[in-house]
N, C-alpha and C positions, 0 to 999 in steps of 0.2 A: 039261330045266331050263335048259340053255344058252340056248335060244330065249326062254324066259320072262325070264331075266335081261337078255338083250339088249333085249327089248321094254320092260322096266321102265326100263332105262338110257336108252333112246331117249325114253320118255315124260318122264323127268326132265329130259333136255336140252331137249326142246320146252317143258316147263313153265318151265324156267329162262330160256329165251330170251324167252318171253312176259313173265315177271316183269321181266327186264331192260328189255324194250321199254316196259313199262308205267312202270317207274321212270324211264326216259329221257324218256318223254312227259311224265310229271309234272314232271320236272326242267326240261325245255324250256319247259313252260307256266309254271312258276314264274319261270324266267329271263325269259321274254317279258313276264310281268306286272311283274316288277321293273324291267326296262328301260323299259317303257311308263310306269310310275310315275315313274321318274327323268326321262324325257323330258317328262312333263307338268309335273313340278316345275321343270325347267330352263326350259321355255317360259314358265311363269308368272313366274319370277324375271326372265327376260330382258325380258318385257313390262313388268314393274314398273320395272326399271332403265331401259328405253327411255323410259317415260313420265316418270320423274324427270329424265332427261337433257334431254328436250324442254322440260319445265317450267322447268328452270334456264336453258336457252338463251333461252327467251322472256322470262323475267324479266330476264335480262341485256340483251336488246334494249330492253325497256320502260324500264329504268333508263338506258340509253345515250341514248335520244331526248331526254329532258328536259335532260340534260347538254349535248347538242349544241345545243339551242335556246337555252340560256343563253349559249352562245358565239357564236351567230349574230345576237344583238341585245341591246340594253341600253335600259332605260327607267328614268328617275328616278321617284321617288315623285310622286304627283299633287300633293301639297302644294307641292313644289318647283316643278313646272311652273306651277302657278297663281300662284306668287309671282314668277315671272319675267316682268315687264312688258315687257322687251325680249328679243326672240328673233331668232336668225339661223341661217343654214344654210350648210354648205359640204360638199364631197366630198373624201375622201382615198383615194388608191390603195393602201389597206391593208385586209386582212380584219378583220372585227370582233373575231375571237379574238385578234388581235395588239394591237388598240387598247384593249380593255376593261381589261386590267391596267394600262394607262398613262393612265387617265382623269385622275388627279391632275396628271400632268405636262402633259397637254393643256390643262387648265384654267389652269394656271400660265402656259403660253406665250401663250394667248389674252389673259389679263389683262395680261400684259406689253406686248401690242400695242395694246389698245383700252380698258384699264381706267381708270376714273376714281375719285377718292377716295370712300370709304364705299360701295363696291360690291364684289361678288364675282362670279366667273364659275362657272357650273355646267353640266356636260354634261347635257342633258335626254334625249337619245336617240341611239343608234347602231344603225342598221339596215342590213342588207346591201343594196347597190344591185343593180339588174338586171344591171349589168355585173360580170363576175367580178372578185373581189378589190378591189372598190370599196365604200366605206362612206359612207352618208349620215349626216352629223353635225348635230345641232341643239343649240345652246347658248343659255343665257339669261344675262342680267345682272340680278342681284338686289341690292336695297339691303342694306347691312350696317351696322347691324342691320336685320333683316328687317321690323320694324314701323314703319320710318321711310321716307318717300318719298325718292327720289333728288332731290338738289338740282337746281333748274331749270337752273342754269348748267352743272353737270356733265352734265346730260341733253342739253343743246344740244351740248356738246363730243362726247359719245358719238354723237349723231345724225350729226354731221359726219364722224366717223371711220368709221362704218358705211357712209355714202353713198359716201365715197371708196373703200372696199373694193369696194362694188358696182360703181362706175364704173371700177374697176381703175386708179384714180389713185394708189393705194398698195397694198402687198401685205401679206397676213397671214403674217408670218414665224414659222414653227414650227420645232421642232428637226428639221431635215431628215433626219438619220440614223434618226429614229424614225418620223416622220409623213410625210415626203416633202413635196410641194408641194400645198397646198389649191387647189381650183378651184370654179367655179360658185357664188360667194358670193352670197347673197340675204338680204334682210331680211324676216322673217316677221311681226314685230309691233313697233310702237313707239308709245308713248302720245303722243297729239296729232297723229299722222299724220306723213308725210314728204313733202318736196318735192324733186324731183330735176331738175337741169338737164342733160339728156343732151348729151355731146360739145360742150360750150360752154366756151370759154376765158375768157370775160369774168368778172370777179370779181362777187360778189353785189351789191356796191354800185354796179356799173356797168350792171346790167341795166336797160333802159329801162322806162318806166311801162307797166303792163299795160293793154291796150286792150279785150280781150274774153276771155271764158271759154267753154268748151264741154266736154261730157262724152263720153267714148268707152268702149265696152265692152271695154277692153283692160287689161292690167296694165302697170305701169311697165317691167317687163322686156321686154314685147312692143313697147312704144313705143321703148325703147332699141334693140332689134334692128332695127326698121324706121324708124329716125329719119331717115335720109337721104331715104327715100321720103316720109315725112310732110312734111319741109321743102319738097321740090320740089312736092308736090301742093298744099300750102297756098299757095305762091307763085303757082301757076297759078290756083287757086280764088279768090284775093283780087285777081287781076289786078295783081300788083306789077310795078313797073318794074325795069329792070336794076340800078339803083343803090339799090333798096330791099331790105331784108332782114327776115326774120321771126325772132323770138326766142320760144322757148317754155320753160315749166317745167311739170312734171307732178307732180300731188299725188294721193296715196292717203290717205284719211281713217283707214284702219286701220293705217297705218304699215307697209304691206307692199309689196314689189316684185312679189308674186305675185297679190294679190287684185284683183278687178275691182270697180267701174270706176275710171277715173281722171278727174280734172279737169285739162284743159289750159288754161293761162293763156298768152296770146299777146300779142305786141307787134310793131309794125312801126317800123323806123327807116330813115332815108335816109343814104347815105354823104355826101350833099351838105349835110346839116344837119337841123334839126328840121322836122317836117312842119307846114305851115300849116293853119289851120282848114278851108280849102276842100278840101284833100287828105284831111284826117281825115274830113270829111263824106262824101266819096266812098267811103272805106273803110267807114264806118259803114253806108252804104246797101248796099254790096256784101255786108257781113256779114249784115245783117238780111234781105236778100233772097235769102240763100243756103241756107236749110234744105232746100229741094227739091234743091239741087245738092250738098248734103252738104259744103259748104265746099271742094269739089273733091277730097275724100278718097275713096279706093276703098272701097266697101262690103265687098268680099271680103277686104281686108287689115285695115281699121280698124273696120268695122261702121258702124252708123248714128250720125251725130252728133246729140247731144241737148243740151237746156238751153243753147242759145246765149244769152249775155247780154253786153251792152256795159258797160264801166266807166262810172261817172257822168261822167267826163271826156269820153269819146267820145260818150256819149249826148247831151250838151249840144250837140255840134256839129250834130246833126240838126235842132235847133230854133233855131240861132243865126241872127241876121240877117246877110245877106251884106254884106261891107264895101263902102264907096263905091268905084267904079272909079277907078283911078289909072293913070298911064302904065305900060303893061305891059312888064316886062323880057322876056328870052328865055323860051321855053316851059318849059325845065327849071327856071328860077328861080321859076316860079309855085308850086312845090310845097314849097319849103323856105325857111327864114328864116335866112340868114347861116350862118357857120361854127359848128360846135359839136364837142364831143368825138365822135370816131368810135368805133364799136363793131365788134368782130369778128363776122362772120356765123356763124350756126350751120350 
């Protein structure tokens, strides 16, 4: 009996161990499945949170870009731009983001410098320049009220003020602490065109009579920058004498210092007095025979001279009857008639 009991007890122990192992296996499998489910749920939630985070980040970027672009440029409404019959340009060493909130002050300052009655100044655009922290500013002068044209007298005063700024004969004084010093002033548009006398000290009413015109594929700004070269080459091309000087004024029909082409109006005066008809005839022959020689001007700098035309006064000298010979004075006295007002050379 003892052996039988021992065998039964041993079998019970073995059976119990198997049961416990089975229960343990089942428990482990359940644990594993539970942990796997938790892992899957965690992974899914993490992916969802990640996607939402990326979406929010991208949305923030897309919202930020338009905001940045509004700070890097400004443009007035098309209706205002079209109403501005007078337009000009200058540069400021300030970023656009600093200038845009101060547009009203800038308009006030500009009007204080060049404003004429019954007009107002409007900033038409502010764009970032290629140089860091510089801004290109375009402003317009509009009639006030808008449906009335600017008075012709006021328009003439305004034209003179803008030309003086372009030639740097006067300064555009702005609030320095806010805007600094403007530079590179140019006229973009002016009704009726503009005429500029580069680097010439003679007053308008002292400019001698225009003798001939010609056209160049240049802007007024380019003529201004190369003015000394233009003067010297014209003197050589026209075979002027040491005591003769050439005067020029440059016109752009669009009223722009940037646009091409320009009409150059030229005259010649002598330090010894008024030129006699015979000398004028020589000049006329030189000018009319000069198209192939380009009036002595460099093609690489000024381009091809076109539309050369004599004034009616100079043209008449070509067909005038030579005067009856008389006792000849000294050679230099042949080319001028007595003393007259002297003009400063360009």
